[in-house]
Structure formats: structure tokens, C-alpha cells
N, C-alpha and C positions, 0 to 999 in steps of 0.2 A: 235669704242667706243668714241674716242675723235675726234670731227668733225673739230675743228679749229686747224691748225698746230701750230700757235703761242702759244695757250693754252697748247698744248701737250708738246712743248719745255719747257715752264716754269714749267709744272708739273714734268717733268723728272729732271730738275735742282734741284727743291725743294726736290723731293724724294731722289735723290742721295745724296744731302747734309745731309738730315736727317738720312739716312741709313749709312752714313759714308763711302760709297764705292767710289772708284776712277774710276767709269765706264765712258767711253766716250759716246758721243751721237752725232747724226747727227742733226745739227740745221741750221737754217737760220735766217738771220736778218730780221727786219721788212721792210727793203728796198730791193727790188728785184734786184736793180742794184749794190748793194754792193757786193764785191767778198767774197767767203767763205774762212774762215781761215782753215789752215791745222788742221786736227783732228787726235786723236790717233786711232789706229786700235782696233776694237771690238773683244774680245775672245768669241768664241761660242762653243756649244756642240750640238750633235744631240740626241733628245729624242729617246730612244730605248726600246725594249721589254726585260724584264729580271725578275729575282726573287730577292726578298729582305726579309730579316729577321732581326728583332730587338730583342734583348735579354739582360738578365742580368745574370752575372755569379756569382756563389757562391760555397761554400764547403758543402758537405753533408756526413752524416754517416748513415749506415743502423741501424734501430731500429725495434723491433717487433711491429706489429700492435696492439698487446695486450699482456700484461705480468702481471702475478699475482704470489703471493707466497701463499702456502697453508700449513696447519698443523692441528693437532688434536685439538679438542676443549678443552679436559681435560688432554690429555697426558697419559703417562704410559710407560711400557717397550716395546720397538719396537720389535715385533715378526716377522714381514715379511716386506721386502722392495722389491717391485716388479718392480721398474724402476731404471734406472741409467741415467747419463747425456747423452743426445742424444736420449733417448727413445721417440718414437712418441706415443701419447695416444689419445683416443677419449673420449668425455664427458661421464662420468659414469664409466670409467675404474678404477679398484682398483689400487691405488698407493702403499699403505702400510697398515699394521694392527698392533695394539698394543694388548697386552695380555688382553683378555676379561673375564677372570675367575671371577673376582669380579663383573663385570657388569652383567654377566649371573646369578650369585647367587642373586644379588639384584633384577633382573627381576623375578626370580622364587619366591622369598619371596613376592614381590609385587603382583604377580598373585594369590598366595595363600590368601593373605589378601583381595584381591578384591573378590575372591569367598566367603570368610567368610562374608564379608560385604554384598554381594548380597543375601545370605541366610536371612539376617536380614530384608532387605527392598525390595528386588526384587522378586515378585511372580513368574516370569518366571524361576527363578534359582532353584526352588524346584519342586519335583515330585508332591506334593499336589497342586501346583498352588497358594499357599498363603504364604506370608512371615511371619517370626516370629513376626515382629512388628505389622502386621495386626492382628495376633491372640491375641497379648497382648492388643491391643486397643479394639478389640471386646469383649474380656473377661471383661475388665474394664467397658465397656459400659453396658454389661448385669448385672454386679454387681450393677452398679449405678441404673439401671432401677428397679432391685429387691428391693434395699434399699428404693428407692423413693415410690414404690408401697406399701411396708410395712408401711412407714410413713403416706402415704395418707389414708390407711385403719384405722390407729389409730386416725388420726385427724378428720375423717369423721364418727367416731363410733356413733351410736344411739342405744338405747335399742330396742331389737327385741322381740316383744310379743311372736312370735312363738318359738323363741329360749328359752325364759324364760319358756314358757309352757312346752316345751320338757324337759328342765332341771328339772322342778318341777315334771313332770311325772316320769322321771328317778329316782329322789330322792324318790318318793312314792314307786316305784317298789323296789328300793333298801331297803327301810325300810320294805316293806312287806316281801321281801325275808329274811331280817334279822329277822323279827318277827317269820317267819315260822321256820327258823333255830333254833331260841331260844326256840320255843314251842316244838320242837322235843326233846329237851334235858330232858323234864319232870322234870325240876328242881322245887322242891317244897319248897325250903328253903325260909325263910322269907327275907333273904338278897336279894335273887333274885327278890322276889316280890317287895320289897321296891325299888330295883334298877330299876325294870321295871316301877314302878310308877313314880319314879323320871325322868326316861328317857321319859316317856310319857308326863309328865308335861313340861319337857324341850322342847319336840317336839311341844307341843301346844304353848308354849311361842314363839318358833321359827316361827310357822305358823302365830301367831298373829303379830310378828315383821315383817315377810315378807309381810303380808297383809298391815300393816301400811307403810312399805317401798314402796310397789307398789302404795298405795294411794298417798303417798307424792311425788313420782316421776311420777305420771300420766301425760303424755304429754298434756292432755287436760287442765291442770292447769297452763300452762305456761303464760296464760294471767294475772295471779295474780301478776307477776313481774312488770306489768305496774301500779299497785297501791301500793304506798309506804307502807301502813299499812299491806296490804295482803302479799306484798313481804317479809316484816320482819317476818310475822307469818309463811309463807311458808318455808323460810330459816330455821327458828327455828324448824319447824316440820320435815324438811328433816334431819337436824342435829340430832334430837332426834331419827328419824327412823334409821339413820346410826348407831348411838350408840346402840340402842335397838337391831337391827339386829345382830350386832357384838356380843353383850352380850348374845343374845339368842343362837347364834351359839356356843359361848364358853361354855355356860351352857349345851347345848346339847352334846357337845364334852365331857364335864366332866361327865355328866350323862351316856353317852355311855361307857366311860372308867370304871366308877363304876360298871356298869352293866356287862361289859366284865369280870371284876375282879370277880364278883359274880358267874358267870357261868363258870369261868375258870376250865378246867379239865373235864367239863361235855360235852360240845359240842364245844370245842375250834376251831377245824378245820373248821366246818361249820359256826359258828358265826364269826370267824375272816374274812373269805372271804366275808360274808355278810356285816360285818362292813366296810371293805375296800370299798366295792361298795357304801355304804352309804356316806362315807367320800368323795369319788370321785364325787358322784352326788351332794353333797353339794358344793364342790368347783366349779363345773361346773355351778351350779345355781348362786353362788356369782359372778362368772366372767360374766355371761350373764346379771346380774342385774347392776353391778357397772361399767363395761367398763375399758379402759386402765387408768393407773395412770399417774401422771406427770412424774414420773421416766421412765415409759415405753416410753412416747413420747420423752423425752430428749435423751434416749438411741437410739431411732430410728432416730432422727435428727442427732445425732453424726455419726451414721452408714452411713447416706446419705452423710454427709460432707466428711467422709473418702473415700467413694466410688467415689465421685466427684474428690477429689484430686488424687486418684489412676488413674482415667480416664485421667485427664489432664497430669499427669506424663507419661502415656502411649503415649499420643499424642506428648509430647515433646521428648520422647525417639524415636518416629518414625521419627521426623524431624532430630534428631541427627544422627539416622541411615542413613538417606538419605544423610546427609553431609559426613558421614564416607564413604559411597559408592562413592560419587563424589571425595573425596580425594583419595580413593583407586584407582579409575580410573585414576586420574592425576598421581599418583605414578607409575602406570603401564606404562602410556605414557612416563613419564620421564625415567623410567628404560629401556624401549624399545629404546628411543633416545640415552641413554648412551651406549647401546649395539651397535647401529648403528654407534655411534661416534668412536667406536674402529676400524672402517674401514674408511680409507681416500680414497675418490674417486676424479677423475679429474672433475672439474666443467666445463671444455671446451675442445675442441680439441686443441692439441698443441704439443710442443716438450719440454722435460725436459731439462732445461739449467743449473740447479744447484741442488745438494742434499747435505745437511750438517749434516746428521745423519747416523748411522750404526745400523744394527740389534744387539739387546742386550742392547743398550743404553736406558736410560730413556729420553724420549722426553716430554717436557712440552707443553704448548699451543702455543708456538712461531712457526711461519711458518718455514719449513726447506726444502721444495721442491718448486722450481721456474718453472712455466710453461710459455711458450711464443708461440704466434701464429706467425709462420714464413712462413705460406702458402702465404701470400700476404705482403711482406716486405714493410716497409715505409722508406723513407729517411728523416732524420731531416736536414733541409737545413738552412744555415745562409747567408743572403745577406746584402750588405751595405745598410744603410738606404737611401742613395741617389737613390737606385734602387727601392724604394717602388712603384713608379708609373708603374714599369715594371712587377709587380707581382699581380696576381689576381686568385681567385678560378677558377679551371678547366683550367688554362693556361697549355699549353703543355710544356713538359720538356724533354731535351736531357741529358742523364747521361753517363759519362765515368768513370768507376771504375779504381782506381790506379792499382788494381790487374789484370784488364782486359782491357788494354789500346787500344786494337784493335777492341773493340766492343762498339757500342753506343746503349744504352737502352732508351726506351721512357717511359713517365708517364705523370701524371698531378698533379697540385697542389690541395690538398684536404682540407688544412687548413692553415690559416694565423693568427698568434697570434695577438690579438688586441693591445698588448703592446710591445714596442721595448725591446730588451734584451741587456745586456751588457756582451760581451764576450771578456775577456783579455783587458779591457779598451776601446773596440770598440763597439759603438752602432750599433746594427744590427737588421734586420727583420728576425724573425724565422718563417719558413713554413714547412709543412709536404707534402711530395710528395709520391703518390702511383704509384708504377711501374706497367707497363703492364706485360703481361704474361712473365715468365722467363723460357726460353726453355733450361734449363740445368738440369742434373740429381740431382745435389745437390742444396740446398737452399743457399741463400746468407748469409754468416756469419754476425752475429750481430757485429757492430763496423766497418764494412768495409767502407773505405773512397772513396769518389767520387768527381768529378768536375761536377757541375750541371749548366746547361744553361736553364734558364727560358725564354721561347719564349713569348715576349711581343706582337709580331705581325708577321705575315708571309703572303707574297703575291707572287703568281707565275703567270708568263705571264703578268706582270704589265708594264705600261708605266713608265719609270724611267728617271729622269733628275738629274744632279748634284745638290747638296744642294746649291751651289753657285749661281744657277740660280733663286732661290726663293727670292722674295721681300715680306716681311711681311707688309701688309698694315695696319692691326690692329690685335688684339689678335685673332689668329685662322684663319685669312683671308690672302691669298697669291696671288701674281701675278708674271708673268715672262715676259721677253721681247722676243718676237718671231720675227725672221728676216723674213720680208716680202718685196720682191723686193729690197733687199739690205739695208733695213731700219728696225731698231728695233721697234716693235709694242708692247705696253703694253697689256697684256691679263690676266684676272682673272682666276685662276685655283683652283680646289678642290684637296687638298693634303690628301693622306692617311697616311701610315706609312713612317718613314724616319730613316735612320741611320746617321752615321757621313759622309757618302759619297753621298748617293743617296736618293731621295724622290720619293714616289709613287704618280703619277698624276692620279686622278680618273676622272677628266674632265677638259677641257680647252686646252689641248695639245694632239696631237696624235703622234704616233711613226713616226719618220722620220723628224719631224719638227725641225728647228734649233733654239736654244735658246741662249741668251747671258749669259756668266758666269763671265765677267770681262773685263778689258782693258789691251791692250799691247801697251806701248808707242813706237812711231815710231821716235821720235826726238832724 
């Protein structure tokens, strides 16, 4: 690599001075005739094949891979305790139970209330397939429809000629029947004759009043309202017709009463029935002619308003029933959970490591059973911070337990804390180590101490040279002096792992070659 011998000698002198080593070298002067000075002997070593391991040593303690404490959510009197310290359980296994009497009663009450609420609003809960609230809403709607129909009929009323004609015919027939009944009595007294005359006159007056009323309320005269003078005259005419009709009816009633009094005892049964028919016919005629009054319309409007309020109230009650059903369902769910909470189950596979309660005691919501996963134990390891570079995830680990000094277990680093910890005033690196399979019938007790060796690097069948043979040219770059024909030759090498004694040579030197390691003075 260095062609000129003089340059090689100078390079060695400078390199040795910089490295601070007291290594001898073979040199020559620039004059070939000048004699060589006596030199110190060179100490050498032979590169060999061997194994090398670099590691960091720390202290470790067995801890569970997972540990939890469990207890009841609401507590109660402990009725059953099905595990003890050391018990192995699987996820879902029952650990303990508290008295569930109160919880069961609450669940029963909640279920009854849910069924009652379902009858009110859930059609599927009834044999009829309809809920009580649906029935109430439908009934309220029908009542509202009926009330609205009645009001509409009153507001849209118009005189019906056919109805009036029928009422008049009924009245004439009633009067004829009445006259026939009166004629059969053969009453000859003057009082009866006078009463009859008065009755007839009253009837004629009524007929005239009815005719005038009909004329005044003739629909064909509605056009007169468009002319102010005629409107006034027509309104006065209708007012007079109303008044005269009422007066004629009253006079007829009086005349009829007088007549009835006159013939009393002669044909009372027949004439009384005929008179009732006449009165009924007269009332029917008056109703057909005059239509609904303002009071009738007001009463019908009030009935509609009340029916509408009742319908809206039924709808609101239906919504309230739905909310009650939802609340009842939530109450059942809550009560079922309360019953379930009286049983404490294991949330994971593990071993019971602590129990702090006894049957018969009242346990609150505080946890009282500790479960730990001991199937794959972990080592909590502390290393000096100066060994940080020697620790990494998945690094191999050799473990020797204080209680088992004759066995070496293996594992790997599964976690390194990102922050240094302070233990007893010493700053340390905390790491977790997962052990490989543990071929013993018992598990490793939690808290068991061990010496842990973290393997930073391992090489087998490697070319090894003493670390004294290495010359660091620059950061991460090394060279060694290899003896060739009795002279040291500088050669660049690639270095693998190294410990305090030896270094792994990946390239540059082969096994069996002789390398320099220092000087031995011969003077």
C-alpha cells in the first residue's frame, strides 16, 4: 500500500507518536551506506480462530408479565369465595359471589314495570295486537272527526225546500188528525165552538205568518242585499216575518190550549195525542225554516276545540308512554347488570397471588383479588447507564438465578425504558427480559433474583487478534501491523465486535498471520 520506503518510515513514526505507543519499528536512513542503529525487539501475536462475546451484566428480578387486581363494582356481603392464593384460573372462571337477593328483587320489579309499560305502547305485547295508547289516540281522533262534522253541518246549513214542505205536510196531517179527534167528541158546547174558532183563526194567522216568512226568506231575493234601499226594506221585512211567525205560533199555542181545556174530559186521550203530534210538527217546521242559532254554533265550536285538545293530549300521552317503555327497558338492563355484578369472574388466565377478604365479610368496590400471568415470566433488569450501548431490543440474554446457580437460562430483551431510573442513588437503565421456555414443573416465583448478562454481540469461528494490535486511524477505522518477511507492514482491517482482550477481524487479516502488539526493549 505504501510504495516508498522512506514515506512508510515517516508515517510509522508520526502514527506511533500520535497513538502514544512505544512500539519499535524497522527503519533505514536516507543514506544506504550509513549503518543501522540497534532497534528494540517487536512483540507479536498470531491471529487465531476463536469465539468472542461482549456483554453487559446487571441484576434482575422476576415479575409477572401481567398483573391486575379485581373486585365487585358495587360490593355486598361475600357469599362465596372460590379461589385461594395459588389457584390457577382461566378467563371467565368465577372467582367469588356476593349475596344477590336485593339485586334479584330489583330485577323482578324492573321486569314487571317493563311489561306494564309495554302494554301501554307496544302492540306486540298485547293479544289484540294494539296498545292502550294507540286505542286512546284513535278514540280521540274519532271524537274530533265527529265534532268537526257536526260543526261543519251547522256552518253550512241552508233552508231545504223539501224539508220545509215535508214539515208543513206533517203539520197539516197532525192538525187533521187533531181535528178528527176533536170532531169525534161531539162536543156541542159554545165554549168548544169558540175555542175551535179561535184555534182556526190562530192557525190561519200562523199560515199567513209562515207564508210571509217564506216570502221574506226566499233565496231568490238575495240580490236585494246589493241595493241599499232594498236591503233595508228586506231586513225590516224579515224581522217582521220572524216576529209575526213567532207571535202566530204563540197565538196558536194559546188557542190550542184553550181549546184543549174546553174539550177536556170529552175526548182527552185522543185529542191529547193529536195535540202532541201537532206541537211536534210545528217544532219540526220551525227548525227547518230557521236553522241553527248562534248558541248552537258556539256550542259545536267548543265541542270541536275540546275534542282537538283531547286528541293532542292522547298523542302526548303516547309519546310519554314510549319514553316510559324506554326507561323501563333501561331499568331492566341496569338490574340485569346489577345481578351479573354479584358474580366476580376472572378477566384473564392467571394465578391468584393475593386474596384480602373472607366469606361473610362485607366487601366494597375496592379490589381484593390479585391475578398474575406467570406462564411467561419477565425479568425486570437494571444495568449501569454506561452499558446503554450494550443493550437493545431482541438482544440475547443469559440468566443465572441465585436459587438455581447451576443452570443458565436464556431470553431476550423485549423492552427498554426510554428514561433512565434512579435506584438507590445510582442512575440505571431499566429493561424487561422475556425468558425462553422454562422446563420445570413449577413456575418461577415472583421476586426471584438473578444475575443477567445481556449479550451485546457474539461471534463464533471468528478471526481474533489482541486489542493491542489495533491502530485506530480515525473514528471507526482501524489498521494493524502484519509481519511480512520479518518487517511490520501496515494493513487496514475491518473490525467486528471486541472485548477487553480480543477483537474480531472481519477482513484484512487471516488466521495464522503474525501481527505486532507492542515493543520489548533489548537494551
